[in-house]
C-alpha positions in Angstrom: 38.1 191.6 119.8 36.0 188.4 120.2 32.5 189.0 121.4 30.8 187.4 124.3 27.5 187.5 122.3 26.8 184.5 120.2 25.8 185.5 116.7 24.6 182.3 115.1 21.8 181.2 117.1 20.5 178.9 114.5 23.4 176.4 115.1 22.5 175.9 118.7 21.5 172.4 119.4 19.2 170.8 122.0 22.0 169.5 123.9 24.4 172.3 123.4 25.2 175.6 125.0 26.5 178.7 123.2 30.2 178.9 122.8 31.1 182.4 123.5 34.4 184.0 122.5 35.6 184.7 126.0 35.8 182.5 129.1 32.6 183.1 130.9 32.6 185.2 134.0 29.8 184.6 136.6 27.8 187.8 136.8 27.0 189.0 140.2 23.8 188.1 141.8 23.6 191.3 143.8 24.8 195.0 143.1 26.1 196.2 146.3 26.7 199.8 145.2 24.4 201.5 142.6 26.2 201.2 139.2 29.2 199.1 140.6 29.1 195.3 140.1 31.3 193.4 142.2 32.6 189.9 141.0 31.6 187.1 143.5 34.0 184.6 142.1 37.6 184.3 141.7 37.4 183.0 138.2 40.0 184.6 135.8 38.9 187.4 133.8 41.5 187.2 131.2 39.9 187.8 127.9 40.4 185.7 124.7 41.8 187.7 121.7 41.7 191.1 123.6 43.7 192.5 126.4 40.8 195.0 127.1 38.1 194.3 129.7 34.8 193.5 128.1 32.9 196.1 130.3 34.9 198.9 128.7 35.0 197.9 125.1 31.5 196.2 124.7 28.1 197.5 125.0 25.4 195.4 126.6 21.8 195.1 126.3 19.4 193.8 129.1 16.5 192.5 127.3 13.3 192.1 129.7 10.2 190.1 128.6 7.6 188.1 130.4 9.1 185.0 129.4 12.8 183.9 128.8 13.6 182.7 125.2 14.2 179.1 126.7 12.6 175.7 126.7 12.7 173.7 129.8 12.2 169.9 130.1 12.7 167.7 133.1 14.7 164.7 132.1 14.0 161.1 133.4 16.8 161.4 136.0 14.9 164.4 137.5 17.4 167.0 136.4 16.3 170.0 134.1 17.4 170.4 130.5 17.3 174.0 129.0 17.6 174.8 125.4 17.2 178.1 123.3 13.6 178.7 122.0 14.4 179.5 118.5 10.9 180.8 117.8 11.1 183.5 120.5 11.4 186.9 119.1 13.5 188.0 122.1 16.2 185.6 120.9 15.8 186.3 117.2 16.3 190.1 117.7 19.9 189.5 118.8 21.0 189.2 115.2 20.3 192.9 114.8 22.3 194.0 117.8 25.6 193.0 116.3 28.6 191.0 117.8 29.8 193.9 119.8 26.7 194.0 121.9 26.5 191.7 124.8 22.8 190.5 125.7 21.4 189.4 129.0 17.8 188.1 129.3 15.4 188.6 132.1 12.2 186.9 132.3 10.1 184.0 133.7 10.4 180.2 132.7 7.4 178.6 131.2 7.8 175.6 133.4 7.5 175.9 137.2 10.6 175.3 139.2 10.5 174.0 142.8 11.9 176.7 145.4 14.5 174.1 146.4 16.0 174.1 142.9 15.5 177.8 142.1 19.0 179.0 143.2 20.9 176.2 141.3 18.8 176.7 138.1 19.3 180.5 138.2 23.1 180.1 138.4 23.2 177.6 135.8 21.0 179.8 133.4 23.1 182.7 134.1 26.4 180.9 133.5 25.3 179.1 130.4 22.7 181.2 128.7 23.1 184.6 130.4 19.6 184.4 131.3 18.2 185.7 134.8 15.1 183.8 135.8 12.4 185.6 137.6 10.6 183.1 139.9 7.0 184.1 140.7 4.8 182.3 143.3 2.0 180.3 141.4 -0.8 182.4 143.1 0.9 185.7 142.3 1.7 184.7 138.7 -1.9 183.6 138.1 -3.2 187.1 139.4 -0.6 188.8 137.4 -0.8 186.9 134.0 -4.3 185.3 133.9 -5.7 188.0 135.9 -4.6 191.6 135.2 -2.8 191.0 131.8 -5.3 188.7 130.3 -8.5 189.8 131.9 -7.9 193.7 131.9 -5.0 194.7 129.7 -5.3 192.3 126.7 -9.1 192.7 126.1 -9.0 196.4 126.5 -6.1 196.9 124.1 -8.0 194.9 121.7 -11.1 197.1 122.1 -13.1 194.9 124.3 -14.8 196.9 127.0 -15.8 195.3 130.4 -19.5 196.2 129.9 -20.6 193.3 132.1 -19.0 190.8 134.3 -19.0 188.2 131.5 -17.1 190.5 129.2 -13.7 190.9 130.8 -15.0 191.2 134.4 -15.0 194.3 136.5 -11.7 196.0 137.5 -10.1 194.1 140.4 -7.7 196.1 142.5 -6.0 193.0 143.9 -5.0 192.0 140.4 -3.6 195.4 139.8 -1.5 195.1 142.9 -0.3 191.8 141.7 0.7 193.4 138.4 2.7 196.1 140.1 4.4 193.6 142.5 5.5 191.3 139.7 6.8 194.5 137.9 8.8 195.3 141.0 10.2 191.8 141.1 11.4 192.2 137.5 12.9 195.6 138.5 14.9 193.8 141.3 16.2 191.4 138.8 17.4 194.1 136.5 19.1 195.8 139.4 21.2 192.6 140.2 23.0 192.8 136.8 22.8 196.3 135.5 25.6 198.9 135.3 23.2 201.9 135.0 25.6 204.4 133.2 26.7 201.8 130.5 23.9 199.2 129.9 20.8 199.7 127.7 17.5 198.1 129.0 14.9 197.0 126.5 11.4 196.1 128.0 8.9 194.3 126.1 5.1 194.2 126.0 2.2 195.1 128.1 3.0 192.7 131.0 5.8 195.1 132.1 4.3 198.6 131.5 5.2 199.9 135.1 8.7 198.5 135.1 10.2 201.6 133.6 9.0 203.6 136.6 10.7 201.2 139.1 14.0 201.4 137.0 13.9 205.2 136.7 13.3 205.7 140.4 16.5 203.5 141.3 18.6 204.8 138.3 17.7 208.3 137.1 19.8 208.2 134.0 19.0 204.6 133.0 19.0 204.1 129.2 15.6 202.5 128.8 13.5 201.6 125.9 10.0 199.8 125.7 8.3 198.3 122.8 4.6 197.4 122.9 3.7 194.4 120.6 -0.1 194.7 121.1 -2.4 197.3 119.8 -2.8 200.5 121.8 -6.4 201.5 121.9 -8.0 204.8 121.0 -8.4 207.2 123.9 -12.1 206.6 124.1 -11.4 203.0 125.1 -8.2 203.3 127.0 -9.7 206.2 129.4 -12.1 203.6 130.8 -9.2 201.9 132.6 -9.0 203.0 136.3 -5.3 203.1 136.3 -4.8 204.8 133.0 -2.6 207.7 134.3 -0.4 205.4 136.3 0.4 203.3 133.1 0.8 206.3 130.8 3.3 208.0 133.4 5.1 204.7 133.8 5.7 204.2 130.0 6.9 208.0 129.9 9.7 207.0 132.2 11.2 205.3 129.2 13.6 207.2 126.8 12.1 205.5 123.6 8.7 203.9 123.2 8.2 201.6 120.2 4.9 200.8 118.4 4.1 198.6 115.2 2.0 201.0 113.5 1.3 204.9 113.4 -2.3 204.2 114.5 -1.1 202.7 117.8 1.4 205.5 118.2 -1.3 208.1 117.5 -3.6 206.6 120.1 -0.9 206.8 122.8 -0.1 210.3 121.9 -3.7 211.3 122.0 -4.1 209.6 125.5 -1.1 211.6 126.7 -2.5 214.8 125.4 -6.2 214.2 126.7 -5.3 212.8 130.1 -1.9 214.2 131.0 -2.0 217.4 129.1 1.3 216.6 127.3 1.6 217.3 123.6 4.0 215.9 121.3 6.2 217.5 118.6 7.6 216.2 115.3 11.2 217.4 114.5 13.1 216.3 111.5 11.2 213.0 111.2 11.4 212.2 114.9 8.4 212.3 117.2 9.1 213.3 120.9 7.2 214.1 124.0 8.6 216.8 126.4 8.1 215.3 129.9 9.5 217.2 132.7 12.7 218.2 130.8 13.3 214.8 129.3 12.3 214.1 125.7 10.7 210.7 125.4 11.0 209.5 121.8 8.3 207.6 119.8 9.4 204.9 117.5 7.1 203.5 114.8 8.4 200.4 113.0 6.7 197.0 112.5 8.6 193.9 113.6 10.0 191.5 111.2 10.6 187.8 111.0 13.7 185.7 111.1 14.2 184.6 107.5 17.3 182.5 108.2 15.3 180.4 110.6 12.5 179.7 108.2 14.8 178.8 105.4 16.8 176.5 107.7 13.6 174.6 108.6 12.5 174.6 105.1 15.6 172.8 104.0 15.0 170.0 106.5 14.3 166.5 105.2 11.0 166.4 107.4 9.7 169.6 105.7 10.3 168.3 102.2 8.8 165.0 103.0 5.6 166.8 104.6 5.3 169.0 101.4 5.3 165.9 99.1 2.6 164.3 101.4 0.4 167.5 101.2 0.8 167.8 97.5 -0.6 164.5 97.2 -3.3 164.9 99.8 -4.6 168.0 98.0 -4.0 166.9 94.5 -6.2 168.8 92.0 -7.4 171.2 94.8 -6.7 174.8 95.7 -5.6 175.3 99.3 -6.6 178.5 101.2 -4.7 178.7 104.6 -5.6 180.3 107.8 -3.1 180.0 110.9 -4.5 181.5 114.0 -4.6 181.2 117.8 -7.9 180.0 119.1 -9.1 183.2 120.7 -11.8 185.7 120.3 -9.9 188.1 118.3 -8.5 186.1 115.6 -11.7 186.0 113.7 -11.6 182.2 112.8 -15.4 181.8 112.9 -15.8 184.9 110.4 -13.3 183.2 108.1 -15.3 180.0 108.2 -18.6 181.8 107.5 -17.0 183.6 104.5 -15.8 180.1 103.2 -19.4 178.9 103.6 -20.5 181.9 101.8 -18.0 181.3 99.0 -19.2 177.7 98.4 -22.9 178.7 98.6 -22.4 181.6 95.9 -19.9 179.8 93.8 -20.9 176.2 93.3 -18.0 175.6 90.8 -15.6 176.0 93.8 -17.1 172.9 95.5 -14.7 170.1 95.2 -11.8 172.5 94.0 -11.3 174.7 97.0 -10.3 173.6 100.3 -9.7 175.8 103.6 -7.1 174.5 105.9 -7.5 176.3 109.2 -4.6 175.7 111.8 -5.7 176.6 115.2 -3.1 177.1 117.8 -3.9 176.4 121.4 -5.1 179.7 123.0 -2.5 181.6 125.2 -5.3 182.6 127.6 -8.0 180.6 129.3 -11.6 181.2 130.4 -15.2 181.2 129.0 -14.5 183.1 125.9 -12.1 180.6 124.7 -14.4 177.8 125.2 -17.1 179.7 123.3 -14.7 180.3 120.3 -13.8 176.6 120.3 -17.4 175.4 120.3 -18.5 177.9 117.6 -15.6 176.9 115.3 -16.1 173.2 115.7 -20.0 173.6 115.1 -19.3 175.8 112.0 -16.7 173.4 110.6 -19.1 170.5 111.0 -22.0 172.3 109.3 -19.9 173.3 106.3 -18.5 169.8 105.9 -21.9 168.2 106.2 -23.5 170.6 103.6 -20.7 170.6 101.0 -18.6 167.8 101.6 -18.5 164.6 99.8 -16.3 161.3 99.4 -12.8 162.5 98.7 -13.6 166.1 99.6 -13.7 167.9 102.9 -14.2 171.6 102.3 -12.6 172.7 105.8 -9.8 171.0 107.4 -9.5 172.0 110.9 -6.1 171.2 112.7 -6.4 172.0 116.3 -3.5 170.1 117.6 0.0 171.6 118.2 2.1 171.5 114.9 5.8 171.3 114.6 7.6 174.1 112.6 8.2 171.9 109.6 4.6 170.9 109.4 3.3 174.5 109.5 5.8 175.5 106.9 4.8 172.7 104.6 1.3 174.2 104.7 2.5 177.5 103.7 4.4 176.2 100.9 1.4 174.4 99.3 -1.2 177.1 99.9 -2.4 179.2 97.0 -3.7 182.0 99.2 -3.2 182.9 103.0 -6.3 184.3 104.8 -5.8 186.4 108.0 -9.3 187.9 109.2 -8.3 188.9 112.9 -10.6 191.5 114.2 -7.8 193.1 116.0 -4.2 192.0 116.3 -1.1 194.0 117.2 1.0 192.8 114.4 0.5 189.1 113.1 3.6 187.8 111.4 1.8 184.9 109.6 1.8 186.8 106.2 5.3 187.4 106.4 6.2 183.7 107.1 3.9 182.7 104.2 5.6 184.9 101.8 9.0 183.7 102.7 7.9 180.1 102.4 6.3 180.8 99.0 9.6 181.9 97.8 10.5 178.2 98.3 13.9 176.5 97.5 15.4 174.3 94.8 14.5 171.1 96.5 10.9 172.4 97.2 10.6 173.5 93.6 11.5 170.0 92.5 9.0 168.4 94.8 6.2 170.7 93.6 7.3 170.3 90.0 7.8 174.0 89.5 10.5 175.7 87.3 13.2 177.0 89.7 13.9 180.0 87.3 10.2 180.9 87.2 8.9 183.9 89.2 7.1 182.8 92.5 3.6 183.7 93.3 1.5 184.2 96.4 -1.9 185.8 97.4 -2.9 187.5 100.6 -6.3 188.4 102.1 -5.6 190.2 105.3 -7.8 192.1 107.9 -7.5 195.9 107.8 -7.3 195.6 111.7 -4.0 193.9 112.2 -0.6 195.6 112.5 1.1 194.1 109.4 -1.6 195.3 106.9 -0.3 198.8 106.1 3.1 197.3 105.1 1.4 194.6 102.7 0.3 197.0 99.9 -0.3 194.1 97.4 -2.7 192.3 99.7 -6.4 192.3 99.5 -7.5 194.1 102.5 -10.9 193.2 104.0 -13.2 194.2 106.9 -13.5 190.8 108.5 -16.9 191.7 110.0 -18.3 191.9 106.3 -18.7 188.3 105.5 -19.8 189.0 101.9 -16.8 191.1 101.3 -14.4 188.5 102.6 -15.9 185.7 100.5 -15.7 188.0 97.5 -12.0 188.7 98.4 -11.3 184.9 98.6 -12.9 184.5 95.2 -10.9 187.5 93.7 -7.7 186.1 95.1 -8.3 182.8 93.2 -9.1 184.6 90.0 -6.1 186.9 90.0 -4.0 186.4 86.9 -0.6 184.5 87.3 1.3 187.6 86.2 -0.3 189.6 89.0 0.2 187.2 91.6 4.0 187.2 90.7 4.0 190.9 90.9 2.5 191.0 94.4 4.6 188.4 95.7 7.7 190.0 94.4 6.6 193.4 96.0 5.9 191.6 99.4 9.0 189.5 99.3 11.3 192.7 98.6 9.7 194.2 101.7 9.6 191.3 104.1 13.3 190.2 103.2 14.6 193.7 103.8 12.7 194.4 107.1 13.4 191.5 108.9 13.8 191.1 112.8 17.5 192.1 112.7 16.6 195.2 110.8 13.9 196.1 113.4 16.2 195.4 116.3 19.1 197.3 114.9 16.9 200.3 114.1 15.4 200.4 117.6 18.8 200.2 119.2 20.1 203.3 117.0 17.2 205.3 117.9 17.6 204.2 121.7 21.2 205.4 121.6 20.1 208.7 120.0 17.5 209.3 122.6 20.0 208.7 125.4 22.8 210.5 124.1 22.3 213.7 126.4 21.9 211.7 129.6 25.2 212.5 131.1 24.9 216.2 130.3 21.6 216.6 132.2 21.1 217.0 135.9 18.5 214.7 137.1 16.5 214.1 140.2 13.3 212.3 141.0 10.0 213.8 142.4 6.7 212.1 143.2 5.6 209.0 145.0 4.7 205.5 144.0 3.6 205.1 140.2 3.5 209.0 140.0 7.2 209.2 140.3 9.1 210.9 137.4 12.5 212.3 136.7 13.2 216.0 136.2 16.2 216.4 133.6 17.4 220.0 133.4 20.6 222.2 132.8 23.2 221.6 135.4 23.1 225.2 136.3 19.3 225.3 137.0 18.9 224.9 140.7 16.3 225.8 143.5 16.3 229.5 144.8 17.6 229.4 148.3 15.6 231.9 150.5 18.7 232.4 152.7 20.9 233.2 149.6 18.5 235.6 148.1 17.9 237.4 151.4 21.6 237.7 152.0 22.1 239.5 148.5 19.1 241.6 149.2 20.6 242.9 152.4 23.9 243.7 150.7 22.4 245.7 147.9 21.0 249.3 147.5 19.4 249.5 144.1 17.0 246.8 143.4 14.6 245.9 140.6 11.9 243.5 141.2 9.6 242.1 138.3 6.7 239.8 139.3 4.3 238.1 137.0 0.7 237.8 138.6 -1.3 234.6 137.3 0.4 231.5 138.3 3.0 233.5 140.4 1.2 235.6 143.0 -1.9 233.5 142.6 -2.1 229.6 142.4 -3.0 228.6 138.7 -6.6 227.2 138.5 -7.8 229.0 141.6 -11.5 229.9 141.4 -10.5 233.3 142.9 -8.1 235.3 141.1 -7.9 238.4 143.1 -4.8 238.9 145.1 -5.2 238.0 148.9 -4.4 240.2 151.8 -1.2 238.5 152.5 0.2 239.1 149.0 -0.8 242.6 148.9 0.7 243.3 152.4 4.1 241.8 151.3 4.1 244.0 148.1 3.3 247.1 150.2 6.2 246.5 152.5 8.5 246.0 149.5 7.3 249.0 147.8 7.8 251.2 150.9 11.4 250.3 150.9 13.1 253.2 149.0 15.9 251.0 147.7 13.2 248.9 145.7 11.4 249.4 142.4 8.6 246.9 142.2 6.8 246.0 139.0 3.7 243.7 138.5 4.0 242.4 135.0 0.8 240.7 133.8 -1.2 240.0 130.7 -4.3 241.1 132.3 -6.2 244.4 131.5 -5.1 247.6 133.1 -8.3 248.4 134.7 -8.4 245.2 136.6 -4.9 245.5 138.0 -5.6 249.1 138.9 -8.6 247.9 140.9 -6.8 245.0 142.5 -3.7 246.9 143.5 -5.2 250.3 144.3 -3.5 250.1 147.8 -0.1 249.6 146.5 0.6 253.3 145.6 4.3 253.0 145.0 4.1 249.8 142.9 4.6 249.9 139.0 2.1 248.0 136.8 2.7 246.7 133.3 -0.5 245.5 131.8 -1.4 243.4 128.7 2.0 241.9 128.5 3.7 245.3 128.8 1.7 247.4 126.2 0.6 249.5 129.0 3.0 250.8 131.8 2.6 252.9 134.9 5.4 253.5 137.2 3.2 254.2 140.3 -0.3 255.0 141.2 0.2 258.9 140.7 1.7 258.6 137.2 -0.2 258.4 133.8 -0.4 255.2 131.7 2.1 255.0 128.9 2.5 252.7 126.1 5.8 250.9 125.5 5.2 250.4 121.7 3.7 253.3 119.4 0.6 251.8 117.7 -1.1 254.2 115.2 -4.5 252.4 115.2 -6.2 249.1 115.9 -8.0 248.7 112.6 -6.4 245.2 112.3 -9.0 244.3 115.0 -11.7 244.7 112.4 -10.0 241.8 110.4 -9.1 239.5 113.2 -12.2 239.5 115.3 -14.5 238.1 112.7 -12.1 235.3 111.9 -11.9 234.5 115.7 -15.7 234.7 116.0 -15.9 232.1 113.3 -13.6 229.6 115.2 -15.3 230.4 118.4 -18.7 229.3 116.9 -17.3 226.1 115.5 -15.3 225.2 118.6 -17.6 224.4 121.7 -16.0 225.6 124.8 -13.8 228.4 123.3 -14.2 232.1 123.8 -12.6 235.5 122.7 -11.1 237.9 125.2 -11.0 241.4 123.7 -8.2 243.5 125.3 -7.4 247.1 124.7 -4.2 246.1 122.8 -4.8 242.5 121.9 -7.4 239.8 121.0 -7.2 236.3 122.6 -8.9 233.2 121.4 -9.0 230.9 124.3 -9.7 227.0 124.0 -8.9 225.8 127.5 -12.3 224.4 128.1 -12.8 222.9 124.6 -12.0 219.3 123.5 -8.2 219.2 123.7 -7.5 217.6 120.4 -10.1 219.5 118.5 -9.2 222.7 120.1 -5.4 222.1 119.2 -6.4 221.3 115.6 -8.6 224.4 115.4 -5.8 226.6 117.1 -3.5 225.6 114.2 -5.9 226.4 111.4 -6.8 229.7 113.2 -3.0 230.6 113.5 -2.6 230.0 109.8 -5.7 231.9 108.9 -4.8 234.9 111.0 -1.2 235.1 109.8 -2.7 235.1 106.2 -5.1 237.9 106.6 -2.9 239.9 108.9 0.2 239.5 106.7 0.4 243.3 106.0 -0.6 244.4 109.5 1.8 245.5 112.3 0.9 242.7 114.5 2.2 239.4 115.7 0.2 236.2 116.0 1.4 233.7 118.4 0.2 230.5 119.8 0.7 229.6 123.5 -0.9 226.7 125.6 -4.8 226.9 125.2 -4.6 230.3 123.5 -4.0 232.1 120.0 -3.2 235.9 120.6 -2.9 238.8 118.2 -1.0 241.8 119.6 1.0 244.8 118.2 4.5 243.8 117.1 7.2 244.3 119.6 5.0 243.9 122.7 6.4 241.5 125.3 7.2 241.4 129.0 10.9 241.6 128.1 10.3 245.3 127.0 9.2 246.1 130.4 12.3 244.5 132.1 14.7 246.3 129.6 12.7 249.6 130.2 13.0 249.3 133.9 16.6 248.9 134.3 17.4 251.4 131.5 15.3 253.9 133.4 17.0 253.2 136.6 20.4 253.6 135.0 19.4 256.9 133.2 18.4 258.3 136.6 21.9 257.3 137.9 20.6 254.4 140.0 22.5 251.4 138.6 20.7 248.2 139.6 22.8 245.9 141.7 20.0 243.5 142.5 17.3 242.1 140.1 14.7 239.6 140.9 12.4 238.4 138.1 9.6 235.7 138.5 7.2 234.2 136.1 5.5 230.9 135.3 4.9 230.7 131.7 6.2 231.1 128.2 5.5 235.0 128.1 7.8 235.4 131.2 10.8 233.9 129.3 11.2 237.3 127.5 11.9 238.8 130.9 14.4 236.1 131.9 16.2 236.5 128.6 16.5 240.3 129.0 17.9 240.5 132.5 20.3 237.5 131.8 21.8 239.6 128.9 21.5 243.0 130.6 25.0 243.1 132.2 25.9 246.3 130.5 22.9 248.0 132.2 23.6 246.5 135.7 26.2 246.9 138.3 29.3 244.8 137.7 28.7 243.1 141.0 24.9 243.0 140.4 23.0 239.9 141.9 20.5 238.5 139.3 17.9 236.0 140.2 15.6 234.9 137.2 13.3 232.4 138.8 10.6 230.3 137.2 7.7 228.6 139.0 8.0 224.8 138.9 10.7 222.5 137.7 10.7 222.8 133.9 13.0 223.8 131.1 13.4 227.7 131.3 16.0 230.4 130.6 15.7 231.1 134.3 18.5 230.0 136.4 16.4 229.3 139.4 13.1 227.8 140.4 10.6 227.8 143.2 8.0 225.0 143.4 4.7 226.9 143.8 2.9 230.2 144.8 3.4 229.4 148.5 7.1 229.1 148.1 7.2 232.4 146.3 5.1 234.2 148.8 7.4 232.7 151.5 10.4 234.1 149.7 9.0 237.5 149.3 8.0 237.6 152.9 11.7 237.0 153.8 12.6 240.0 151.6 9.9 242.1 153.2 11.1 241.1 156.7 14.6 242.1 155.7 13.2 245.5 154.5 11.4 246.0 157.8 14.4 245.1 159.7 16.5 247.6 157.8 14.0 250.3 158.3 13.8 249.8 162.0 17.4 249.7 162.3 18.1 253.0 160.3 15.3 254.8 162.4 16.9 254.0 165.8 18.9 256.8 167.2 22.6 256.3 167.3 24.3 256.4 170.7 
């Protein structure tokens, strides 16, 4: 088939529009039914080269970014002219998606369009470029972009705290509301064109971090990826943001979240752990977060550059002419090059100070070494930008006055916008490229420099170099930029250390030619194989993998506002209906009821853990029903449970996860598992004691049958790290002992082998059958991992139950579980148990009434 996507974007000219392999159909402006798009035009939908509709045979990617990959210019006659912006990453990534993936772009235009023109412009861009423009009122855009994005998110993500009104400004709730409003407008635009079960959506950068929530709320199964192009700060920095939880939860509504480096991903995962209590798992090379039954995958891959575009510009006559001009201008001089935006994080002033130090310490470099600093206009605005400009101009003036002489200018500052061919010409003639940013998400300048230094036959001819000779280049890069880890042949520096940067500049100039060639070859091999197409293709592959189970899961949304999230669980997992279980309860005669205590009968996190009068009253009514066999199955000690439930004479108790069992108050305590001795405690306790002393906030709980190290109140990350070490340590020293060492949330436990709540469930139904009482009703309720053993046993105990038995394994809260049912919280459980108790009382009253 012939694709509607345009694969060779470099051939687009300023006056042309892409020629797609199909007749263009006008996409609908409105989706009238979720997931079903109605064509608003009567244009023919006949495909060229295929008799199959595109929607069936072709994948579609909706790419959402703050700005569309378009340039806009108003012509002399007042009409608008639009062309592709070939420098836009969003456009370049299309090369990696393949000809069989259709792309639609959603974003803002750089130019302001009058409201009266917006409808016509929107339809033209949709028809011609498959772009859906998002028009924002100027005041809203200013609050969104220059306000929240540039005043709050951008500085914070670059490690700048708003310690005073002059440094980033105090948090402004109205700017946050504007940010949310704009993200909602973007979501509305996506909804106009999306086919949610078929399309992929790829959202880009920090401007649209809450967009995933709006899309997930509208389409629970939307296939959604997000890539953050900026750094993600450490949790100590990020946690200062007043809306920290809202942003994290919004990002977790994506299926795949991408970062440039492991450091950025690690910081994000740490924030999820510390602030939301969500831990990640690594399995077969993939990192994932379990979030309400959904697996949110993490992608770590730095973006690349579009090599074809650079090479095409390099082959232009203008580029070749500029190279010849610069070669003549800097004859007999070595050029060091810096290309940076004029903002506070690019470290331009630090680079200039290092250049000053180099000339001061190495007089032989004067007259021979030139720093060309290209300063692109800042993307933001404000007092900080003005300060950077003032400092830059003053430093350049001082250096040139001190070390300059006729025919030699040590620092050439270019602060006007350059054409692409001009910038590339500077790359070509520079012996070394310097990037001294104090913080930058990625920074592709070194990649561009490496490709341009590879040159071409014509460039080699102009420079007078042998076309067959190996190319060479040198890089001095800050260790605080995203591309630094991938450039192993670069000289890495701490940009704050002026002396070290000056020394690195000197070293770069002194490196032997053979080593320069070797470093260049290493970098060129990496950059040329990890281009923007490779990055986009890899992201799409991982997004497809992350979404492959969508249709097999049952999804529904919970929560309000930005706290919204989607539960994705097994289709058979459903809420336990009180009417349904009461009906089954009334029909049956031999009932087994197993109840966990903490988190089930009492609310988790409660200050008081003793059972209230209501719960004890309900249990007593259930126990008095002769058709019932009721058990509390808890991890607590038997003395505590005996005291709490002293009034429940007929109730069975299983303490310490089933090690101790008592069928009623008048019977003796028994052990489910024979344990000859507990000498292993003398080995385990000193080890736990060591970890308790070195982990502030942790404690040891010594039970009769088990030892538990609890780190609930310790630092989450340190406690988790210590727990892993303790687990390994205990498994090693207790390898020959009849115990099991297990890790659960916030605890590491050592207990006799074979002890589990599942044993209690199995023992109860077996005992009932041995007595000739075959259970025809089993209710089992619990809230954590230890209760899953009970669920597993009763789900697989059909041989011990009546053929028509009603089985109700029920977990607390909506989460992945072996249970078939769930109830939301303790109050719902008590309400359900009250329903059963009422049925028992009614049955008792009915049977006690005399018959007439």
